[in-house]
N, C-alpha and C positions, 0 to 999 in steps of 0.2 A: 462369799457363800449368798447362789442366787435365794432370793424375797417371793414368795412364792403369793401370789393373786389368791382370794378367798371368789369363788367368781357367785355372784346371784341368784340368788333361787337353787343354790347348794351346796352342802358343807362340804363341797372338795374343792380343797384348792389346787390351783393352774401354776403348771411354767410360767413368768410373764412372756416369753416370744412364743408360745403358744395361747396364749389368753389373749395376745395383739395382734398376732395371726387376725383368728375370732373377727375382735370387734376392726383390726380396719375392712375385709370381706365386708363384714355387714356393712360396716358407713360407705362404702365404693357400692355396694349392691342398691343400695338406695339412690347413690348417687348418677345409678346405671343411667335411667329413664330421662336426666338432663344435661348426658353425653350429648346428643341432636342422634336427629330422625336414621343417620347412614351410618350410626357407629352400629356394628356387628358383632363386636365381644371386647369386654376387660377383662386384661391379665394379671396375674396379681405373682413377677418374680421376684429374684433377691434374693439378703437375705430374710425375709419377712417371710416369706413361700416356701422358706426351707425349715421355721421354727429355731432362727438363729439370730435373729435382730439382736442390739444389746437395748437394753428396756431398763429407765430405774426409776425413780421415783422424783416429782416433781411435789412443788408448792403445790399445787390442787390439783393436781395430777399424775398424769405419767410421760416424761421426755422419751424417745427415740433417737437412739441417738445416731447418724447416718440416714437413713430416708426410703422410703416407700416407693419402690420398682413401679408399675404399671405399664404395660404395653395395650396400647388401642387400636383394633382391628377394624381396617376399614372397607370398602366395596375400591378394585382395583383402581380409581377411577377421580375419588375424593380427595379433594384439596382444600383441607379447612382454613380457615382466618386463623395466624395466632390468634386472637383474640376468642376467637370460636377455640380454640385450644388452650386456651387461658382461663376459658370460662368453666370447661369438661377439670382443670387439674383445681379447682378453689373450687370446684363442685365436693371436691374427694376429700379436702382438706379441713372444709367446713361439719361434713358429717362428723369429720373424728373431733376435731377441738370443740361437739356437743358432746362429744362421750371422754371428755377430758383429756384428751391424748395432742399431744406438740408433737407431730411427726410433719419432717416436707416431704411434703408427695413429686417425684417426676412423673412423667408422661412422656412417652413415644409415641411416634404412629406407626400403623404398618399394616401391609397388606397382607391377605390371605396369598399373596403369586411369593414376597417374603420373607416369611412362610415354607412351604415348598419348594424354594429355591434356596433354603437356606445350608451353608456349608458348615464344618465341622470347626465350632467356634468353643472360647469357653462361656460368654451370653447363652448358642446356641445352644449347647449341650443340659445346660444345668436348667435354661427357660426348658427344655423337653424330660426332665423329669421332677424337675422341681415347684414349675409354672405352673400356676392352680387358674381357672376360668372363676371370676366371683357374682362375671355377671353375661347377656348375652349367647350363641355359641355354643355349647357346653363344650362339643368335638373340636373347638377349632382346632385347638396346636395336634389333630392328630393329624397335616396337614404338614406336617415338619416329616423330614426323611429320619430315617435312621444316622444319631451321630454318633459316629464312636469317637468315647475320646482320647484316646488313643493317637489319634489321627488329626484333632488338632498342632495346625502346623504353629514351630517350637516361634516365630515372631510373636503369637499371640500370648503368648508372655512373661516374655519382653516387652510385648506393647505396655501392657497390663500393670507389670515391674516399674515402668517408666515412666504411667500415672502415678500410681500408689507416689513416687521419690517426689515430684511437680504437688500435691494435694501434702505430703508431708512437710516441703520446704515454706509451702502456705502458709500453714500453721505454726511451723518456730515461728517464719516473719509475722505474726501476728500476734504469738503474743511473746515474743525479741526480751520485753521486759517484765516480762510473769517469773512467778516462778519454775518452772521447768516441768512442775506435777503438777500442770492446770491442764484440769481439765481436757477441752477439748486439744490441745496438743498432746497429749498420754492418748485421748485417742486416734487421732491421724500414724499414730506411732505403733499405737497396735495393726489397722491395720492395715499399716506397711509393712510387721513384723508378720501380719496370717497369713500377706500375697508372696510374702520371700516360695512356702508352701509351696501353692497353685504352681508358681511362675516355671519351680524347679523340676517339679513335676512334668508340667507340658513340655521342659525342655527336654528329658529326657523318656516322655510318652506315659508319662503315668499315672494321666493327670484323672481328681476324683470331685463327680461334685460335693460340693456340698464344704464346710470348716472340720467337721469333724472327722471326714470320711480322709479328709486330704495330713487330716492332723498322724491318721493310721495310716496313712499309705508310708506317706515324706519318715517314720521313723522305722517303718520293714522298710526299707529303700533305702534306706540311708547305715540300718545294718549289716546292709549286705551287698553294700558299695564299700568300692578298691578307695581306700583314698588318696592312690599317689599315680592312678588312671586318672581321676576326677578335680586331681591340682584342685581342689576345694572344699573349706573348711566345713565339710558335710552333714557330722555331729550335732553341729555349731547349731550351725544354719539348722536342724532337727528339734536340738533346745529352743532355741529362740521358740520357732511356728506353735510349739507346743506351748511353755507357756503364755502366747498372746492367744492363740486361739482358748485357753483358760481361760483369760481373762477378757477378754470380747461375749463369749457366752454365760460365762457364771459371775463376775462381778454384779453385790450390789452396788456400787458409790464408785462413784468416779469421780476424782481420777483411783484404782487399786493401789493399794500399799506397793510402795514399790516397784511402780512402774514410772519415775523421774532417773531411775538408777540406768537401767535399760535402753534408752532411749539413746543415747551414742555408740551402743551397741546394735542397735537394730538399723542406724545409719551405717556404719558401717560396714555390718553386713550385708546392706542393699548395696549399694559401694562395690563389693566383690561380685557377690552374684551380677549384678547387672552388667558388667565389664566381662564377665568370664560366661555368659549366655550370646554374647556382644563378639566375643573369641568365636564361638559357634553359628553365628549366622552369616560373621564373613566368611567364614569357607576356609579352607587350607592359606595358614599362612602365607607371608614371604619371607623373609629372613628380619624385615625392617622390622615383622609384625610379631614375630614370635614371642615377644615378651608381654606376656599374661595383662601386666600394668600399663602397657602402650595401648591405653584404648583407642586414641586420637587415630594412630594410624588405621585397625580396625573398624572405625567410626564412617571413614573416609572412605575403602576397601566394602561395606556395607551399601552406601552411599552410592558407590560408583554400581553396584547391582542392581540400582531402584531402575524401572521402566520408565522410561520415561513417559508414558503414560498418567503410570502412578505420580510420576512428579508435574505433570501438566494438571492430573486433575482436585493435587492440595491447593495450586499456587489459583489455579481458578476458582476454589472454592474462599478458599481467602481473601483475594480479590473480588467478589462478589462482597465477601460479609463486612468487608473494607471500605466496600462503593472505592477502590482506591484508584477510581480512574478521574474521582476532583486531587485527588493528592498526587503530579507528575513528580514530586517531590520523590517519590518509592519509589519510582518505575524503572530505574535506574538501579537502584540495588536489588531493588525482588530479581531484575532479570536475574544479576552475576551469584546470584544466593538459590535458584532455581536451576540453575547450571548446575549446578554442586549436588543436591539435595530439594527434600518434597520440606512442609514447613511442622514439619510431624518431627522428622531427623530431629532439624533445627535444635525446634523446645529442648527434644530429651537429651542432644548436647549438652545445650545451656544449661537445664536444669544438674546433673555432672559433672560440669565445672562447677557451678552455685553449689549441691552438696560435701565436697573436694574442700568448699571453706567453707563447713558449718561453724558456728559461731560454739565457743567450747562450754563446756556445763561443771561442773564439778565433776574429780574424775578419781577421790580416791574411792567413794560409794561405789561405782561404776565400777573398776577396779576388780574389789572387795567378790564383787556376787557375779563376776566375770570368770575369775581364781577359783570360786566355789564349783564353778564344771567343771574344773577341768578333770576332774577322777572319772570325769563321764565320756571324754571326750581322748577315744583312742587315737583318730586319728592327726590328735594335737599335741606332737612332742612337746617336753618341759624347754622353757627356755635358757638358752644360756644360762652361767653365773654372771650380772652384771649387765648384764639388753635387757635390755624394756621397750620392747619397738610401740611404736605410737603407732593410735587410725585415728579415724575422727574425734575429732571435739576432747582427746588425749585420752580416747579410750584406746585398751594393749588391741596389741594382733595380733593374730596366729602366726606363730612359727614358719619362716620361712619354706617348711620343706609340706606344711600343709597345704598356705594359700599363697601363690606368688606375690615375691615382693611390692613396694609399691614407693619404692627407691623415687625413680619416673617418672611418677601419680600427678595427677592435675595439682599437685602442688604450685610446681613452675608456672604453672597458665592459668592456675585459678581468678576470678574475676577479680579487681582493684576497685577499691571501696569507692569507688565513685561507675556510674551506666556506662560505664566507654567499652565494658571491653564483653558487656550480654552482645552477643552476636547480627542485633537487628535492632535499636533501640527503638524505632523508625514502625516499628511492627503493631504490638503492640499499646494500647492506649497509656497517659501519666499517670504514675502510681503514686500515691504516697510514700512520704519517710524518701531516707539516703541511703547509699551505702548498701547493701548486703539485703536489707529489710526489703531496699525499691526495686532491687534485680530478683530479687525471690515474688513480691508483687506483681509485679510485672510478668512474666514466667506462667503466674498462674492466668493474669488474668487472659493470658492468651491460647493457652491453653482450655480453658471452661469457653471462652468466646467462641471460638475458631475451629478447637481439634475434640471438644471436647462429647459431640455428636455424632463425631465423624466416623468412618474406617481408612481415609485415605491421607 
């Protein structure tokens, strides 16, 4: 049950997310004059702007799981220094701390031309519908052209799912010695579960801005989907999205009761959906790539379709960010990798290979939770007597008629205990730990350092 927040000066109790949005907007507005003379507007976006943030009580106030996302609109040729950008972000953080709100803040820079030239993608559609100007020009978002959610390219949903998998792996590695229900691990799994719905809806052209809207849209679409046409456990994904959405928006404490039981289940569904979307992105498969589970062949076909300019832009960004001109030992290896795919595709491939080798959680409670949904899943036939197909981390897997078999999936190509199987250990800074945890931390470090704030 969601905890209500008593609004000072009134007799009413507000939903924590609504109260939080008001407090963050007020804090950002008070920090606006300190953003510099070139700033034109400060826009709040993301889950906080939609009143869908996850807020939990803390010892001395409130804690926000996730972050508050802001877009700082600047003149066309303004190029603030990193120090000025960090000062602007810190001004918002300090204003929130004064209100006893522990909330990370991310600040992205953009110009009006960026808004005018925006093309359909998930961030743009949600910014247009739910973005809120908290300081500066009140009509700045009117520069965005109409973005139809149905026009979002399918690869945008696949990228979102891949990013969530990387973040999930990072949390698993960071909490490998903790209980499966550690709050941060549970939150990462719930975010992954929620965005299964966003990714799938983008793939089928039915995306809706907002968690609740996507929950409803996916439930409607799942009832109308033909199981044998989609070769995907559609009803199971819809059930996972519904559970995770309710937890993210309604839980009063973290981790929510029962969250540790569904973590392997969510990881398994994410793996299946990722490979299914990859096959669709790669186009009509050849005979060698007909197997749904043979995602390595589909990955190679998708990489071969990348435009050379896209591939080059990604590697040039990495070259500058890593200052690779000082490391000649990387040049030949990078050149060989650049001939195959962009850094982003390499990171996604490494993440999913590692996901297939995810450490096991206790499976007994997972199995009981998973099978409790069986009467609701008309597209998943009952398993044969004596058969118990297993998925990631020991979680049961849907029968072959609902999701294609994973007999030849990445188990045979999963990374070994050491870092040698990571596609390019030199791409990332050295990370602590060993084995699976080190590889997950390395993948996440690469993602955050070189890919998170780019689309290349």
